[in-house]
Backbone as XML, in Angstrom:
<?xml version="1.0"?>
<chain id="A" units="angstrom">
  <residue number="1" name="UNK">
    <atom name="N" x="-35.827" y="4.302" z="46.054"/>
    <atom name="CA" x="-35.180" y="5.337" z="45.283"/>
    <atom name="C" x="-35.302" y="6.662" z="46.014"/>
  </residue>
  <residue number="2" name="UNK">
    <atom name="N" x="-34.213" y="7.373" z="46.127"/>
    <atom name="CA" x="-34.288" y="8.663" z="46.801"/>
    <atom name="C" x="-35.059" y="9.670" z="45.953"/>
  </residue>
  <residue number="3" name="UNK">
    <atom name="N" x="-35.731" y="10.584" z="46.634"/>
    <atom name="CA" x="-36.507" y="11.609" z="45.931"/>
    <atom name="C" x="-35.761" y="12.925" z="45.859"/>
  </residue>
  <residue number="4" name="UNK">
    <atom name="N" x="-34.472" y="12.912" z="46.130"/>
    <atom name="CA" x="-33.655" y="14.115" z="46.103"/>
    <atom name="C" x="-33.555" y="14.635" z="44.669"/>
  </residue>
  <residue number="5" name="UNK">
    <atom name="N" x="-33.847" y="15.929" z="44.409"/>
    <atom name="CA" x="-33.775" y="16.451" z="43.035"/>
    <atom name="C" x="-32.355" y="16.425" z="42.472"/>
  </residue>
  <residue number="6" name="UNK">
    <atom name="N" x="-31.356" y="16.564" z="43.343"/>
    <atom name="CA" x="-29.971" y="16.498" z="42.856"/>
    <atom name="C" x="-29.643" y="15.109" z="42.343"/>
  </residue>
  <residue number="7" name="UNK">
    <atom name="N" x="-30.245" y="14.096" z="42.958"/>
    <atom name="CA" x="-30.007" y="12.717" z="42.531"/>
    <atom name="C" x="-30.575" y="12.485" z="41.140"/>
  </residue>
  <residue number="8" name="UNK">
    <atom name="N" x="-31.757" y="12.969" z="40.851"/>
    <atom name="CA" x="-32.344" y="12.773" z="39.519"/>
    <atom name="C" x="-31.562" y="13.538" z="38.454"/>
  </residue>
  <residue number="9" name="UNK">
    <atom name="N" x="-31.063" y="14.721" z="38.808"/>
    <atom name="CA" x="-30.253" y="15.493" z="37.861"/>
    <atom name="C" x="-28.943" y="14.756" z="37.584"/>
  </residue>
  <residue number="10" name="UNK">
    <atom name="N" x="-28.368" y="14.169" z="38.643"/>
    <atom name="CA" x="-27.121" y="13.426" z="38.469"/>
    <atom name="C" x="-27.341" y="12.190" z="37.592"/>
  </residue>
  <residue number="11" name="UNK">
    <atom name="N" x="-28.473" y="11.510" z="37.771"/>
    <atom name="CA" x="-28.779" y="10.323" z="36.965"/>
    <atom name="C" x="-28.976" y="10.720" z="35.504"/>
  </residue>
  <residue number="12" name="UNK">
    <atom name="N" x="-29.710" y="11.801" z="35.266"/>
    <atom name="CA" x="-29.921" y="12.261" z="33.887"/>
    <atom name="C" x="-28.594" y="12.701" z="33.257"/>
  </residue>
  <residue number="13" name="UNK">
    <atom name="N" x="-27.780" y="13.375" z="34.027"/>
    <atom name="CA" x="-26.476" y="13.809" z="33.530"/>
    <atom name="C" x="-25.587" y="12.612" z="33.217"/>
  </residue>
  <residue number="14" name="UNK">
    <atom name="N" x="-25.648" y="11.626" z="34.086"/>
    <atom name="CA" x="-24.877" y="10.404" z="33.863"/>
    <atom name="C" x="-25.350" y="9.691" z="32.590"/>
  </residue>
  <residue number="15" name="UNK">
    <atom name="N" x="-26.649" y="9.606" z="32.375"/>
    <atom name="CA" x="-27.191" y="8.959" z="31.179"/>
    <atom name="C" x="-26.794" y="9.727" z="29.923"/>
  </residue>
  <residue number="16" name="UNK">
    <atom name="N" x="-26.816" y="11.065" z="30.007"/>
    <atom name="CA" x="-26.422" y="11.870" z="28.850"/>
    <atom name="C" x="-24.939" y="11.694" z="28.537"/>
  </residue>
  <residue number="17" name="UNK">
    <atom name="N" x="-24.117" y="11.650" z="29.566"/>
    <atom name="CA" x="-22.686" y="11.414" z="29.351"/>
    <atom name="C" x="-22.440" y="10.038" z="28.745"/>
  </residue>
  <residue number="18" name="UNK">
    <atom name="N" x="-23.202" y="9.051" z="29.200"/>
    <atom name="CA" x="-23.044" y="7.703" z="28.665"/>
    <atom name="C" x="-23.430" y="7.640" z="27.192"/>
  </residue>
  <residue number="19" name="UNK">
    <atom name="N" x="-24.542" y="8.301" z="26.834"/>
    <atom name="CA" x="-24.948" y="8.346" z="25.417"/>
    <atom name="C" x="-23.886" y="9.039" z="24.580"/>
  </residue>
  <residue number="20" name="UNK">
    <atom name="N" x="-23.357" y="10.143" z="25.090"/>
    <atom name="CA" x="-22.295" y="10.852" z="24.356"/>
    <atom name="C" x="-21.061" y="9.993" z="24.186"/>
  </residue>
  <residue number="21" name="UNK">
    <atom name="N" x="-20.711" y="9.242" z="25.219"/>
    <atom name="CA" x="-19.565" y="8.342" z="25.128"/>
    <atom name="C" x="-19.824" y="7.223" z="24.126"/>
  </residue>
  <residue number="22" name="UNK">
    <atom name="N" x="-21.039" y="6.674" z="24.124"/>
    <atom name="CA" x="-21.376" y="5.612" z="23.169"/>
    <atom name="C" x="-21.306" y="6.119" z="21.729"/>
  </residue>
  <residue number="23" name="UNK">
    <atom name="N" x="-21.810" y="7.330" z="21.501"/>
    <atom name="CA" x="-21.760" y="7.908" z="20.146"/>
    <atom name="C" x="-20.308" y="8.142" z="19.739"/>
  </residue>
  <residue number="24" name="UNK">
    <atom name="N" x="-19.513" y="8.670" z="20.643"/>
    <atom name="CA" x="-18.104" y="8.906" z="20.329"/>
    <atom name="C" x="-17.352" y="7.629" z="20.035"/>
  </residue>
  <residue number="25" name="UNK">
    <atom name="N" x="-17.631" y="6.583" z="20.809"/>
    <atom name="CA" x="-16.978" y="5.294" z="20.558"/>
    <atom name="C" x="-17.417" y="4.702" z="19.224"/>
  </residue>
  <residue number="26" name="UNK">
    <atom name="N" x="-18.690" y="4.864" z="18.875"/>
    <atom name="CA" x="-19.174" y="4.356" z="17.588"/>
    <atom name="C" x="-18.474" y="5.081" z="16.439"/>
  </residue>
  <residue number="27" name="UNK">
    <atom name="N" x="-18.309" y="6.391" z="16.569"/>
    <atom name="CA" x="-17.613" y="7.156" z="15.525"/>
    <atom name="C" x="-16.157" y="6.716" z="15.416"/>
  </residue>
  <residue number="28" name="UNK">
    <atom name="N" x="-15.528" y="6.531" z="16.572"/>
    <atom name="CA" x="-14.129" y="6.101" z="16.573"/>
    <atom name="C" x="-13.989" y="4.722" z="15.947"/>
  </residue>
  <residue number="29" name="UNK">
    <atom name="N" x="-14.905" y="3.815" z="16.264"/>
    <atom name="CA" x="-14.875" y="2.482" z="15.662"/>
    <atom name="C" x="-15.046" y="2.551" z="14.151"/>
  </residue>
  <residue number="30" name="UNK">
    <atom name="N" x="-15.937" y="3.415" z="13.698"/>
    <atom name="CA" x="-16.140" y="3.583" z="12.254"/>
    <atom name="C" x="-14.903" y="4.117" z="11.569"/>
  </residue>
  <residue number="31" name="UNK">
    <atom name="N" x="-14.269" y="5.087" z="12.195"/>
    <atom name="CA" x="-13.052" y="5.652" z="11.599"/>
    <atom name="C" x="-11.918" y="4.629" z="11.580"/>
  </residue>
  <residue number="32" name="UNK">
    <atom name="N" x="-11.808" y="3.860" z="12.658"/>
    <atom name="CA" x="-10.773" y="2.820" z="12.681"/>
    <atom name="C" x="-11.033" y="1.754" z="11.624"/>
  </residue>
  <residue number="33" name="UNK">
    <atom name="N" x="-12.296" y="1.395" z="11.434"/>
    <atom name="CA" x="-12.627" y="0.411" z="10.394"/>
    <atom name="C" x="-12.268" y="0.958" z="9.012"/>
  </residue>
  <residue number="34" name="UNK">
    <atom name="N" x="-12.542" y="2.245" z="8.784"/>
    <atom name="CA" x="-12.191" y="2.863" z="7.498"/>
    <atom name="C" x="-10.681" y="2.871" z="7.294"/>
  </residue>
  <residue number="35" name="UNK">
    <atom name="N" x="-9.934" y="3.219" z="8.344"/>
    <atom name="CA" x="-8.470" y="3.212" z="8.236"/>
    <atom name="C" x="-7.934" y="1.810" z="7.982"/>
  </residue>
  <residue number="36" name="UNK">
    <atom name="N" x="-8.511" y="0.806" z="8.633"/>
    <atom name="CA" x="-8.074" y="-0.576" z="8.413"/>
    <atom name="C" x="-8.347" y="-0.993" z="6.969"/>
  </residue>
  <residue number="37" name="UNK">
    <atom name="N" x="-9.502" y="-0.594" z="6.431"/>
    <atom name="CA" x="-9.838" y="-0.928" z="5.039"/>
    <atom name="C" x="-8.868" y="-0.255" z="4.076"/>
  </residue>
  <residue number="38" name="UNK">
    <atom name="N" x="-8.586" y="1.015" z="4.332"/>
    <atom name="CA" x="-7.631" y="1.721" z="3.468"/>
    <atom name="C" x="-6.236" y="1.105" z="3.562"/>
  </residue>
  <residue number="39" name="UNK">
    <atom name="N" x="-5.852" y="0.660" z="4.749"/>
    <atom name="CA" x="-4.548" y="0.021" z="4.925"/>
    <atom name="C" x="-4.480" y="-1.270" z="4.119"/>
  </residue>
  <residue number="40" name="UNK">
    <atom name="N" x="-5.561" y="-2.052" z="4.151"/>
    <atom name="CA" x="-5.588" y="-3.298" z="3.374"/>
    <atom name="C" x="-5.500" y="-3.015" z="1.881"/>
  </residue>
  <residue number="41" name="UNK">
    <atom name="N" x="-6.212" y="-1.980" z="1.422"/>
    <atom name="CA" x="-6.140" y="-1.621" z="0.000"/>
    <atom name="C" x="-4.733" y="-1.160" z="-0.383"/>
  </residue>
  <residue number="42" name="UNK">
    <atom name="N" x="-4.097" y="-0.402" z="0.486"/>
    <atom name="CA" x="-2.746" y="0.074" z="0.215"/>
    <atom name="C" x="-1.769" y="-1.096" z="0.157"/>
  </residue>
  <residue number="43" name="UNK">
    <atom name="N" x="-1.922" y="-2.056" z="1.070"/>
    <atom name="CA" x="-1.064" y="-3.243" z="1.038"/>
    <atom name="C" x="-1.247" y="-4.009" z="-0.268"/>
  </residue>
  <residue number="44" name="UNK">
    <atom name="N" x="-2.498" y="-4.145" z="-0.715"/>
    <atom name="CA" x="-2.772" y="-4.850" z="-1.974"/>
    <atom name="C" x="-2.142" y="-4.096" z="-3.147"/>
  </residue>
  <residue number="45" name="UNK">
    <atom name="N" x="-2.288" y="-2.770" z="-3.162"/>
    <atom name="CA" x="-1.689" y="-1.974" z="-4.237"/>
    <atom name="C" x="-0.168" y="-2.090" z="-4.237"/>
  </residue>
  <residue number="46" name="UNK">
    <atom name="N" x="0.423" y="-2.092" z="-3.063"/>
    <atom name="CA" x="1.888" y="-2.222" z="-2.982"/>
    <atom name="C" x="2.343" y="-3.604" z="-3.458"/>
  </residue>
  <residue number="47" name="UNK">
    <atom name="N" x="1.603" y="-4.648" z="-3.124"/>
    <atom name="CA" x="1.955" y="-5.986" z="-3.599"/>
    <atom name="C" x="1.843" y="-6.072" z="-5.118"/>
  </residue>
  <residue number="48" name="UNK">
    <atom name="N" x="0.783" y="-5.473" z="-5.682"/>
    <atom name="CA" x="0.624" y="-5.461" z="-7.138"/>
    <atom name="C" x="1.770" y="-4.695" z="-7.804"/>
  </residue>
  <residue number="49" name="UNK">
    <atom name="N" x="2.133" y="-3.558" z="-7.223"/>
    <atom name="CA" x="3.220" y="-2.763" z="-7.783"/>
    <atom name="C" x="4.553" y="-3.508" z="-7.705"/>
  </residue>
  <residue number="50" name="UNK">
    <atom name="N" x="4.792" y="-4.185" z="-6.591"/>
    <atom name="CA" x="6.029" y="-4.957" z="-6.458"/>
    <atom name="C" x="6.084" y="-6.080" z="-7.491"/>
  </residue>
  <residue number="51" name="UNK">
    <atom name="N" x="4.945" y="-6.717" z="-7.756"/>
    <atom name="CA" x="4.904" y="-7.773" z="-8.770"/>
    <atom name="C" x="5.180" y="-7.195" z="-10.159"/>
  </residue>
  <residue number="52" name="UNK">
    <atom name="N" x="4.624" y="-6.014" z="-10.451"/>
    <atom name="CA" x="4.859" y="-5.391" z="-11.758"/>
    <atom name="C" x="6.322" y="-5.007" z="-11.932"/>
  </residue>
  <residue number="53" name="UNK">
    <atom name="N" x="6.950" y="-4.460" z="-10.879"/>
    <atom name="CA" x="8.359" y="-4.072" z="-10.949"/>
    <atom name="C" x="9.231" y="-5.306" z="-11.141"/>
  </residue>
  <residue number="54" name="UNK">
    <atom name="N" x="8.915" y="-6.380" z="-10.428"/>
    <atom name="CA" x="9.692" y="-7.614" z="-10.575"/>
    <atom name="C" x="9.562" y="-8.162" z="-12.001"/>
  </residue>
  <residue number="55" name="UNK">
    <atom name="N" x="8.365" y="-8.093" z="-12.576"/>
    <atom name="CA" x="8.176" y="-8.565" z="-13.952"/>
    <atom name="C" x="8.978" y="-7.707" z="-14.928"/>
  </residue>
  <residue number="56" name="UNK">
    <atom name="N" x="9.000" y="-6.395" z="-14.713"/>
    <atom name="CA" x="9.784" y="-5.521" z="-15.585"/>
    <atom name="C" x="11.273" y="-5.784" z="-15.441"/>
  </residue>
  <residue number="57" name="UNK">
    <atom name="N" x="11.729" y="-6.027" z="-14.223"/>
    <atom name="CA" x="13.152" y="-6.304" z="-14.017"/>
    <atom name="C" x="13.557" y="-7.609" z="-14.678"/>
  </residue>
  <residue number="58" name="UNK">
    <atom name="N" x="12.689" y="-8.603" z="-14.646"/>
    <atom name="CA" x="13.010" y="-9.890" z="-15.265"/>
    <atom name="C" x="12.933" y="-9.830" z="-16.784"/>
  </residue>
  <residue number="59" name="UNK">
    <atom name="N" x="12.143" y="-8.916" z="-17.337"/>
    <atom name="CA" x="11.965" y="-8.851" z="-18.787"/>
    <atom name="C" x="13.056" y="-8.038" z="-19.479"/>
  </residue>
  <residue number="60" name="UNK">
    <atom name="N" x="13.793" y="-7.237" z="-18.773"/>
    <atom name="CA" x="14.798" y="-6.397" z="-19.441"/>
    <atom name="C" x="16.116" y="-7.160" z="-19.610"/>
  </residue>
  <residue number="61" name="UNK">
    <atom name="N" x="16.875" y="-6.726" z="-20.590"/>
    <atom name="CA" x="18.181" y="-7.329" z="-20.830"/>
    <atom name="C" x="19.208" y="-6.631" z="-19.949"/>
  </residue>
  <residue number="62" name="UNK">
    <atom name="N" x="20.091" y="-7.389" z="-19.344"/>
    <atom name="CA" x="21.151" y="-6.737" z="-18.565"/>
    <atom name="C" x="22.157" y="-6.067" z="-19.502"/>
  </residue>
  <residue number="63" name="UNK">
    <atom name="N" x="22.679" y="-4.958" z="-19.085"/>
    <atom name="CA" x="23.588" y="-4.169" z="-19.911"/>
    <atom name="C" x="24.845" y="-4.927" z="-20.326"/>
  </residue>
  <residue number="64" name="UNK">
    <atom name="N" x="25.491" y="-5.723" z="-19.478"/>
    <atom name="CA" x="26.674" y="-6.472" z="-19.939"/>
    <atom name="C" x="26.346" y="-7.458" z="-21.068"/>
  </residue>
  <residue number="65" name="UNK">
    <atom name="N" x="25.167" y="-8.048" z="-21.037"/>
    <atom name="CA" x="24.801" y="-8.982" z="-22.110"/>
    <atom name="C" x="24.629" y="-8.239" z="-23.432"/>
  </residue>
  <residue number="66" name="UNK">
    <atom name="N" x="24.024" y="-7.060" z="-23.389"/>
    <atom name="CA" x="23.857" y="-6.259" z="-24.603"/>
    <atom name="C" x="25.231" y="-5.829" z="-25.128"/>
  </residue>
  <residue number="67" name="UNK">
    <atom name="N" x="26.127" y="-5.415" z="-24.248"/>
    <atom name="CA" x="27.469" y="-5.004" z="-24.665"/>
    <atom name="C" x="28.231" y="-6.170" z="-25.283"/>
  </residue>
  <residue number="68" name="UNK">
    <atom name="N" x="28.137" y="-7.355" z="-24.720"/>
    <atom name="CA" x="28.818" y="-8.535" z="-25.265"/>
    <atom name="C" x="28.252" y="-8.898" z="-26.634"/>
  </residue>
  <residue number="69" name="UNK">
    <atom name="N" x="26.937" y="-8.805" z="-26.784"/>
    <atom name="CA" x="26.309" y="-9.116" z="-28.072"/>
    <atom name="C" x="26.762" y="-8.128" z="-29.145"/>
  </residue>
  <residue number="70" name="UNK">
    <atom name="N" x="26.832" y="-6.850" z="-28.804"/>
    <atom name="CA" x="27.290" y="-5.837" z="-29.769"/>
    <atom name="C" x="28.758" y="-6.045" z="-30.149"/>
  </residue>
  <residue number="71" name="UNK">
    <atom name="N" x="29.571" y="-6.410" z="-29.179"/>
    <atom name="CA" x="30.997" y="-6.617" z="-29.497"/>
    <atom name="C" x="31.185" y="-7.848" z="-30.366"/>
  </residue>
  <residue number="72" name="UNK">
    <atom name="N" x="30.423" y="-8.891" z="-30.132"/>
    <atom name="CA" x="30.519" y="-10.083" z="-30.982"/>
    <atom name="C" x="30.045" y="-9.756" z="-32.388"/>
  </residue>
  <residue number="73" name="UNK">
    <atom name="N" x="28.984" y="-8.961" z="-32.508"/>
    <atom name="CA" x="28.505" y="-8.569" z="-33.840"/>
    <atom name="C" x="29.544" y="-7.708" z="-34.554"/>
  </residue>
  <residue number="74" name="UNK">
    <atom name="N" x="30.182" y="-6.791" z="-33.829"/>
    <atom name="CA" x="31.220" y="-5.951" z="-34.444"/>
    <atom name="C" x="32.411" y="-6.785" z="-34.879"/>
  </residue>
  <residue number="75" name="UNK">
    <atom name="N" x="32.800" y="-7.785" z="-34.065"/>
    <atom name="CA" x="33.895" y="-8.672" z="-34.428"/>
    <atom name="C" x="33.544" y="-9.482" z="-35.674"/>
  </residue>
  <residue number="76" name="UNK">
    <atom name="N" x="32.305" y="-9.941" z="-35.746"/>
    <atom name="CA" x="31.882" y="-10.723" z="-36.918"/>
    <atom name="C" x="31.902" y="-9.867" z="-38.181"/>
  </residue>
  <residue number="77" name="UNK">
    <atom name="N" x="31.460" y="-8.621" z="-38.084"/>
    <atom name="CA" x="31.476" y="-7.726" z="-39.242"/>
    <atom name="C" x="32.921" y="-7.417" z="-39.646"/>
  </residue>
  <residue number="78" name="UNK">
    <atom name="N" x="33.800" y="-7.220" z="-38.694"/>
    <atom name="CA" x="35.206" y="-6.935" z="-38.972"/>
    <atom name="C" x="35.869" y="-8.119" z="-39.666"/>
  </residue>
  <residue number="79" name="UNK">
    <atom name="N" x="35.631" y="-9.333" z="-39.165"/>
    <atom name="CA" x="36.187" y="-10.537" z="-39.786"/>
    <atom name="C" x="35.608" y="-10.686" z="-41.198"/>
  </residue>
  <residue number="80" name="UNK">
    <atom name="N" x="34.357" y="-10.458" z="-41.381"/>
    <atom name="CA" x="33.713" y="-10.607" z="-42.693"/>
    <atom name="C" x="34.304" y="-9.621" z="-43.677"/>
  </residue>
  <residue number="81" name="UNK">
    <atom name="N" x="34.527" y="-8.379" z="-43.233"/>
    <atom name="CA" x="35.132" y="-7.384" z="-44.121"/>
    <atom name="C" x="36.606" y="-7.677" z="-44.372"/>
  </residue>
  <residue number="82" name="UNK">
    <atom name="N" x="37.285" y="-8.252" z="-43.358"/>
    <atom name="CA" x="38.696" y="-8.582" z="-43.529"/>
    <atom name="C" x="38.902" y="-9.712" z="-44.516"/>
  </residue>
  <residue number="83" name="UNK">
    <atom name="N" x="37.967" y="-10.597" z="-44.625"/>
    <atom name="CA" x="38.066" y="-11.701" z="-45.563"/>
    <atom name="C" x="37.911" y="-11.170" z="-46.997"/>
  </residue>
  <residue number="84" name="UNK">
    <atom name="N" x="37.250" y="-10.065" z="-47.161"/>
    <atom name="CA" x="37.167" y="-9.483" z="-48.493"/>
    <atom name="C" x="35.775" y="-9.348" z="-49.035"/>
  </residue>
  <residue number="85" name="UNK">
    <atom name="N" x="34.808" y="-9.428" z="-48.241"/>
    <atom name="CA" x="33.446" y="-9.270" z="-48.755"/>
    <atom name="C" x="32.990" y="-7.881" z="-48.652"/>
  </residue>
</chain>
């Protein structure tokens, strides 16, 4: 091993840079893991919302069916009144 003082300073500086890089990478990994978790939760929420919207769309009556039912009821009332009741 060389006894040059510049060499020992360079080694210490290199070790400090490596520690700083390791800490930065650990923080970045943590943030990416948090973002991935939030993305998964958002996907789950969107799937739940899509299922709820589909259930609401299937449960409602279409407007033409309601209009046809009302017209048939009006025709029945008109015929009933025309007969004399």
